N, C-alpha and C positions, 0 to 999 in steps of 0.2 A: 648429375644432369645439368646441362646448360641450355637455357632458352633465350633467344634473341628475337625481339619483336618491337613493334610500335604500339603505343597505348594512348587512348583518348579517355577522358574522364568527364562525367556530367553529373552535377548534383541535381536531383529531380524531386518533384513533389509526389504526393501519394497518388494523385490522379494520373500523372505521367508514368509512375511505376506500373500501375495496372494496365495502362495503355500499351506500353512497350512489352510488358510481360505477355499479354495476349497476342501481340503481333509476332514476337519471336517464337512463341510456342507453336504458331502455325507454319512458320517458314524455315525454322532451324531445328536441329536435333537437340533434344533435351539431354543435359548431363545425366548420367545414370544415377547419380546421388540425389537428384532433385526430388523433393516431395512437395506438399502443398505450400509450405513456407520456405523451402530451400533447406540447405544443410548448414550446420553450425561450423564456424571457423573461430579459432582462438589463436591469437598471435601475441608473443611476448617480445617487445622490441628492446634492443640494447643500444647504448650510446657510450661515447668516450667520457672520461672524467670531466672534460670541458665541453661536452655536448656538441662535438664538431659536426655530426650528421644532422642534428636539429638545425644548427645555424646555417649549414650549407644549403638546406632547403629554404629556410626563411630568407636568406640573402639572394636566392635565385641563381645559385651557381649552376652552370650547365653540366658539370660533371660532379656527381654525388652518389652516395650509397646509403643503404639501410641494412642492418643485420637483425634477424629475428628467428625465434623458434615458432613453429606452427604445428597445431594439432587440430583434429576434427572430432575427437572423442577424448574425454578426460581419463578414460580407462585404458587408453592405448599404450602399447609398449614401444611404439616407434614414433619418433619425432623428427620433423623436418627442420634442419638448420639451413637458412637461406641468406644469401647475400644478394640484394637487389640493387643493381647499379643503373644509374640514369646518365646517358651520354647524349646530350642535345635532345633530339626527339626520339631516340632509340632507347629501349630497355634491355637489360641483360640480367637474367635471374639464374644464379648458381645454387644448386641444392645438393645437400648430402643428408642421408637419413642416419640418425643416431639413436641410441637406446634411451628409454625413459630415465634410467639411472644416470646416464651421462648428461642428459639434459638438466637434471636436478643439480648435478655437480657444476655444470656450466652456469646455472642461475646463481650458484654460490661462489662464482668467480674462480672456479678451478678450470682454467683454460687448458691444462695439460691433458684433459680427457680427449681432446681433439687429435692428439699425436698418435693415438692408436689406429686412426682411420687412414688407410692408404689412399688418399683422395685429395686432389688439388684444391677443392673447395674447403675442405677441413683445414688444410695447411694454410690457405689464405686467411680463413677466419681466425685461426690461431695467431697468426702474425698481427693482424689488424687489432684483435682484442687484447693481445698482450702489450703491444706498443702503446695503444690508446687507453689502456686500463678500463676496458669496457665493463659495464654493469647493467642489469635490467633497469628500465626506467618507466615502462608503461605496458599494461596488459590490455588487449583490445579484443572484444567479442563482436560478432555480427552474424546475420543469416545471409546466405548466398544462394541465388538461383542462377544457373549457368546454361548457356546454349552455345552450340558449336556448328561450324561449317568447315568441312575438311579442306576445301579449296582456300588457299592463302592462310590456312591455319587460323581461321577467324574464331574467336571466343568472346561471347558477350556475357557479362555478369551483372546481376542486380543485387546489390548489397543493401540490407536494411537493418534497423534496430542496432545501430552501431553504438557500442558502449565501451567504457574504459575504467581502469583503476590504476592510479599512479603510486599506490602504496603497498599493495599486496600482490606479490609476484608468484604465488603458488598456482601455476597454470593448470594443475591437475585437481584442483579443488572446485567442486560444483557449487559451493556455498559462498563464494566471493561476491560481495556487493559490487555490481557494475552500474555505472552512471551514464546516461545518454550524453553524447558529446555536444549536442545542441538542444535547445529547448523546444524545437518544433520537429515535425516529421522529417527524419533524415534518411535519405536513401541515395545511393551512388550507382550510376550506370557506368560501367567500364567496357570499352571495346578494344580488344587486343588482336593484332593481325600482323601477318607478314606481307610485304609487297604493297598492293593497293587494296583499298576497301571497296566492296561492291557499291555501285551508285545508289541502289535501292535502299541500302542500309544508311548511306549518307543522307538520303532524302528523308528517311524516317526520323533520323536524329535532328534534322533541320526543322522539323515540325514540333519539336518539344520547346517548352518555355524555359530554356536554359541554354548555356553555351559551354563549349569545351573549356575546362579550367585545370590548372596545374594544382591538383589537390593531393593531400597526403593524410591518410588515416592516422599515421604516426604523429605528425605535428598537430593535427586537429584534436588529438586525444590528450595532449599534454597541457590541459587547461590550467591546472594548479601551477605548474612551472611557469607558464606564460603570464599568468595574472599576478603571481605573488613573488616570483623569484627573478624572472627574466626582466 
């Protein structure tokens, strides 16, 4: 699966979180997986031996990428392998579903498991990870509430309780200690869409005590690397 779209990101306070949550709950369709606090997402990010993806983001390069494994339940037998590419203001996400067993082998740097999948995304990930000697670098957890509008493929997400671990990469373990990426309430509003964004949504965003920023959960979660190694 390949998805192309634009993306806006806004760090928001707890007050604004509940404000926009109530607003979008009234005017957009809720994601079927939503519950009171949203649904859980766990992502394991990989980077090259010289952290090229981390530095491309830090240096503000217009063309960059991230590679990650993603699950929604630690008991799952299916795992998403995603390549997320940033090209100026546009986003492109390429996804292939792999087995739990193959995900574990990939975490252990056995890239050859990707060769069994007759899929262009798997082939691309294999080439990138082999040439760059990719390895897992940070595990990230958060809760997500999502709202959609079919026109212009609009998807609004509210991510909260964003936490990370830079040392334990067993993404199927429920007992991993995860640490908040910041010391205050941390939530992130993301708006993804094709074409143009409805003016009433733009107006709602303009009333928040925040601005659109080029944020990355991946880079924000690598605090140990940033503070003690970088």
